[in-house]
N, C-alpha and C positions, 0 to 999 in steps of 0.2 A: 755266267758272269754275275747275274743277279744274286745268286747264293753267296758268292764270295763277298760282294759288296754289303749285303745284309749282315753277314757274320762279322765283317770288319767294323761296321758302324755300331753294331750292338756292343762289341767289346770296347770301343772308344767311349761310349756313353758310360759304361761301367767303370772304366779306368779313372775318370775324373774323381769319382767318389772313393775309390780304393787305393789310389796312389800313395796317400800318406801311410797306409799300412805297409806298402811295399818299401818305402823309405826306412821305416822302423825295422822291418824284417831284414833288410840288407845290412843295416848297422849292427844288429844283434848277431847275425850270422858271421860277421867279420871279427867280432869281439873275441879276444883270446885266441887268435889264429895260431895253430900249432903250439899251443901252450896248455899245460895241465891246469885243472881247476886249482885256484889259490896262488898261481904263479903269474898272474897278470892283474893289472888294475881294472876293476869293474867300472866302466863308464855308465852302462845302462843296466840297472838291477833287474828290471822286468819290462814288459811291453808298455805298461802304463807310465813307469818312470822315464822310459825312453821318449814317449810322447811329450811329457812335461819338460824333460831336459832339452830336447831339440827346440821346442817352442820358446823356452826361456833363455837358454845360453846362445842360441843362434837367433833366428827370427821365426815367427809363426809361418811365414811363407816358405820356410825351409822344409816344411812337411810336404810340400809339393815339388821338391827337387826332382829333376829328371822327368817332369810331366810331359814335355814335348816328345822326347824319344820314346817314352813309355806309351804315349798315345799312338804314335806311328807304329811302334812295335805291336801293340794290340791290334791295330787295323790290319797290318799285313799278316801277322802270325795267326790270329784268330779268324781273320777273313778267309785265309786259305784253309785253316784247320776245320772250321765249322762248315765252310762252303764245300770242301772236298767230301767231308763226311756226309753232308746232306745230299750231295750228288750221288754218292754211293747208295744212300738209302733210296733216292728217287729211282735209281737203276735196278733196285730190287736185290742188291748185294748183301743186305744186312738181315733180311727177314725170310722166314719160311713161308710155305703156302697158306698158313693160317694168319699171316701178317704179324707174327710174333718175332721180336728181335732175337736173332741167334747169337748167343753169348760169345762164342769164339770168333765169329765174323765181325761182331762189333768191336772186340778187342783188337783184332788185326787191322781193320780199316780205321779205327780210332787212333791207333799208334801211327799208322802210315800217314794219315792226314796231319797228325801232330808234328811228325818229323819234317814233312814238306814245309809247313808253316815256320817251324823253328829255324831251318836252314836258311830260308829266304830272309828272315827278319833278324838273324844273328847279330849283324853289326849294330842294330838299334838296341838290342838287349845289352851288349857290351857297354855302349855309351851310357845307357840308362843306369846301369850299376855303378859305373865310375862317377857319374854325377851325383847319384844318391849317397854314395859313401863319403863324398867330400864334405868335410865339416870344419867350420871356422871356430875351433876350440883348441886349447893348448895340447890336449892329449887325445887326438882322434883315433878311431879304430880303423884297422886296415890300411893298406897303402893309399896314399893321397896323390891323385893324378892332377897335374897342373892344367886343368881345363875349366872353362867357365860356361860353355854352351855346347850344344849338339854339333853345330857346324865347325866350331874350333876343334872339337874332339875328333871328328871325321878327318879334318885336314891334317891334324897332328899325327894321327895313327897312319894315314896314308903316306905322309912324307917320311916318317921314321921307320915304318914297317912294311910299306908297300900295300898293294891291294889285298894280298893274302892275310895281312895283319887285321883287316876288318872282319875276317872270318876265323880268327884265332879262337880256339876253344868251342867251335860250333858243335863239336861232338857232345859236349856236356849239356848244351842247351837242347840238342836233339833228343838225348836220353831223358832229360828232365820232362820235356813236353810230351814225348812218346808215352811215358808212364802216366803222366797226369791226364793226357788226352784220352788214352784208352780207358782209364778208370772213370773219368768224368762222363764221357759220352755213353759208355756202356751202362754205368750205374744209373745215370739220368734216364736213359731210354727204358731200362728194365723197371725202374720205379714208376715211371709214367705208365707203362703197360700194366703194372700191377694195380695202380690206382684206377685206371680205366676199367680193368677187369672186375675189380671189387666195387666199382662205382662209388668210391669214397668221395670224389669231387666231380663236379661237372667238368666236361672236357675243356681244357685251356683256361681253367679258373686260376686266378692269381694265387689263391691259397694252395692249390695243388702244385703249381709251379714253384711256389716258395718252399713248401715242404720237401719236394723232390730235390730242389737245388740245395737246400740246407744239408740233407743227408748226403748228397753228392759231395758237398764241400768237406765233410768229415772224412769221407773215404779218400778224397784227393790229397788232403793234408797228410794223412797217415802214409800214403804210398809215395808221394812226391817230395816231401821235405828233405830226405837225405840227398837226392839228386839236385834239389834246389840249392842246398848249402854248397855242394861241390861246384855247381855252375857259378855261383857267386864268387867263390874263392878263385877259380880258374880265370874268370873274366877280369877280376880286379887286381890280380897279381902284377907286379912290375915285370917288364920285359927286357931281356938282354938284347939290345938293338943289333949287335953284330951277328947274332944267330937267330934273332926273331923268336926266341924261346922264352917261356916263362921262367922267372927267377926261382920260384918256390916249387912249382909242380910241372912235370913233363906231360901229364895227361890225366885222364879220369882215374885210372887205377892207382897211379902214383899218389894222387891227391887223397884217395880213400885210405890207402895204406898209411900215409903219413898222419892223416887225421886220427885214424884209429889208434896208432901208436902213442900219440901225444895227448889227444883229447878224449879218447875212449869212445864207446858206442854212442853215448848221449851227445857227443859232439856233432853227430849227424842230424840231431834234432834241435840244434840251436835255432832259436827264433820260431819254434813250432807254433807258439801262441799267436805271434804276429802273423805267421803264415796262415793260420786258420782264420783269424780276424780279417785277413785280406782275401784268402781264397773263398771262404764262405760267402761273404757279401758279393765278391766278384762273380762267383758261380751263379748266385741268385740273380744278380742284376744282368749279367751278360746273357744268360740263358733265357731270362724273362724278356729282355729287350729283343733278343734274336727271335724268340717265338712270336712275339707280338708284331715285330716288324715284318716277319714273313707272312703272318696272317693278314696284316694290313695291305702288304704288297699284292698278295693273291686276290684279295677282295677288290682291289682297284684294277688290276691288270688281267685277271682271268675271268672269263664268263662264268656265271653261277652254275650252269649246267655241266661244266667241265672242271670246276674247281675241286682241288683235292689237297688240302693242307695237312701235311703229316705232322 
C-alpha cells in the first residue's frame, strides 16, 4: 500500500507543474481532426503560439484547465502503475541474480502495471480531456462538451450513457499507458543501472536522476505519441446516446485507419513537441519525487540495519 501511495503522491506533485503542457497538447492533437493539411483553419501554429493564444484569448488560468481530474488521474493511474511495478521489483521479478534489470521482464511488468493503472483511472482521463479541450473562443478545435467541472461531467456522462459510459474508450488509454509505461520504466531502470555501473554519478544524485529522466522522456515521447493522439480523439468524440457509441470512431483501429487516410502518418505525431515538453518534465519530476519520497519513507520507517532502498 505504501508503494501505491508514494507513486500517486509523486505523480500529483509533478502534475501541477506539467498540466499546462497537457492542455496545449490536447488542443493541438484535436486540431484538424480527420482533415488533410491545408483543409482546416489553423488555430494553434505551434506549441508556443498555442500557449500565447490560450493565455490571451481565454484566460491565463485556462492553462490549468482540467487540473482537478488530471491530479486525481495521476494519483490513481501512476500510484497503481509505479506501485505495482515497484512491488514486482521488490519481489525479484525484474532482476537476475546479479541484480541487473532483465529487459524483457521490465517491459512485461511495466506494461502490465500501466494497464492496471489506466483501466482504473480511465473515467478521470476522459473528463480531463473534455475539460481541457473546451475553449471560450469563436472557432475552437475538437468537439466541445457542455461541461464546466469534473463533478458535472461525471454526472452528465452517467445520466446519459450509464456506468459503462465512464469507461468508454478505456482500451485506448490502456494501450497508451502500456506502451508509455513499458518504455519509461524499462528505459529509466536500465539507464540508472548503467550510470551506477559506470559510476558516472553518486547513487540517487539529483543530476543522475535528471539525466536518466530526460533521456527517458525522449524515448517515451517517440513511442507513446501516436497512441496518445488516438486516445485523445476517442475520449473527446461526441457520443450517439441511443447506442452509446462514438460518432467519429468505433475503436482504436477504426480511429487509426481514418486518421491515416485523412491526415497521413504525421497526423499521429500531432502535438509531439507539446507532448515532449510535458512528458519530459513530468518524467523528470514524477520519477525524482517518487525516488526521493521512497528514500525518505524508508529512512523514517525502516530500521537502518534492514533498510534497502532500490
